[in-house]
N, C-alpha and C positions, 0 to 999 in steps of 0.2 A: 772284876766284878761274879760272883756265881750264882750263876742261874738255878731256882728249882725246878727241881722236873722230877714225881711223882709217879711211879712205874709199878704195875702190877700186875700179877700174873697168876691163873689158876687154870685149873684144867677140870673142864664136869661132863661127866657123863649124862651128854642130851645132844642134842643135835644143835645145826645154825640156825634153822630157823624158830626152835626153841627158846635160845638164847635170845635171837635179837623181838623177839614178845616179848620176851620175861622183860628187859631195858626198855621197847617204846610202848608197851600196851600200860594202859593206866589200872586196869584191875590186876595184872600181872605185879606192877608195883606195889602195889597195895601191900600186896602178904609180903614181901620181905625189906621192905623200906620205910619199915617202921609208921604203916599206916600213907606213905606217901606216894605219889602216884605223879610221873612225868608226863605231859599233856602238849600234842603239836599232829602236825600230820605228815610230820616226818620227812618233806622235803626242803630240798636245798633253797634258801634264803627264807627260810619259812620262821616264827619265834617258838618258840617253847618253854614250859615254864613247870617247876617242880612245886605244888601246890600238897600244903600238911595236910591234915583229916580234916583242919577249918574253913578250909578251900585259898586259904590266903599264899599267898606266891611267895615261895621263900630262896627259890633262883628261875632265874630267867634268862633269856640267850636265843639264837639265832642257828640252824643248821646250818654248819659251813659245807656236811658234804653228809649223803645217805646213798648208801649202795648196799640194800639191803641182801640178803642177811649178813653181811662183810665184815659192814663196815659205814662208821657214825660218826662223824666229825659235830661238837658242839661248842660254843660260845657258852662259859659261864659265868654267871653276872649276881649279886648279891643287887637285890632292887633296892636297899638300903643305901649301899655303896657303889653305882652304877659305874663310876671310872674304875673298881677296881676288874674287870674282867681278865681271866684264866682262859684256856681252852682245857676241851674234856676228850679223850677219841679209844672210842673203841673198838677193839678188831678182833674179828670171830673170825675163826678159825676151826675147820675138819681136822683133827686126826684120825684117824679109823675110829671107835668107835668114843672118842671124845668129841669134846670140844675146847680149843685152845682160846681167853678169852685174855686181854689186854687191853688194860684201861690203861689211859696215861695221860698226866693234869697236868699240862704245863705253860708255860708263854705267863706268869703271875708277873700283877706289876711289881715293879720296886719296892720294897718295904708292906707289900700286901700282908695282911692278918688271914686272909682265906688259908694259906698253908697251913697253919694251922687246925684248922676246923676242918679242913677237907682228908689231912693227914691222918687223923681221928678218924673220921667217917668211913673214908672209902673200905677201908682192911675189914670192916664189921659189916658193909652194905653188900658187898663183894662175897663174905661169907657166907650172906642170907641166900644173897642169892644163889648160890652153889644148893648152899642145903637148901631153899625151894624149891628148885631145877631136879635135884634128885629126893628129893624125898617128900616134897607135895606140903611140907613147914619151915616157913622162917625160923631168923633163931631173932632176939629183942636186942635189936641194933642200939636200945637208948640204955641197956642192963651198965650196971655204975651209976648210975646218974648223972652223967656229961653228954649236955647235948651236943649233936653235930650240929656248928654251924661259924660259922669264921667272927664270930664276938667273941 
């Protein structure tokens, strides 16, 4: 059986500290992630939550590894389907005046419906993150009307 592994690489004109802050600071995530906020203390074994603008939890999980500003590993769980757990890894590497951000979403459960939603969402969110860090403004990640969810 083939295992799904989604890997996204991008180069951003920024610094590792700014990219780390953009991923972990709720004030920043709201700016490029469609009003969503990532909330945690980002310490190993801590819980983290991804809140929509109405403060409802859309995604939750645990911090598996946290090495600021270079690596963050999280479990990724839909609170309505808590058995459908996967993993997201953010790797942040300085390369001259750029940052290479690699996001890997893997360890999906067999027949997980999450794959469809996140494979639609990650490219939009990461493009918006790049735009936000380079221009100060994210893009509309919901353009086209489809919601970024596992439904």
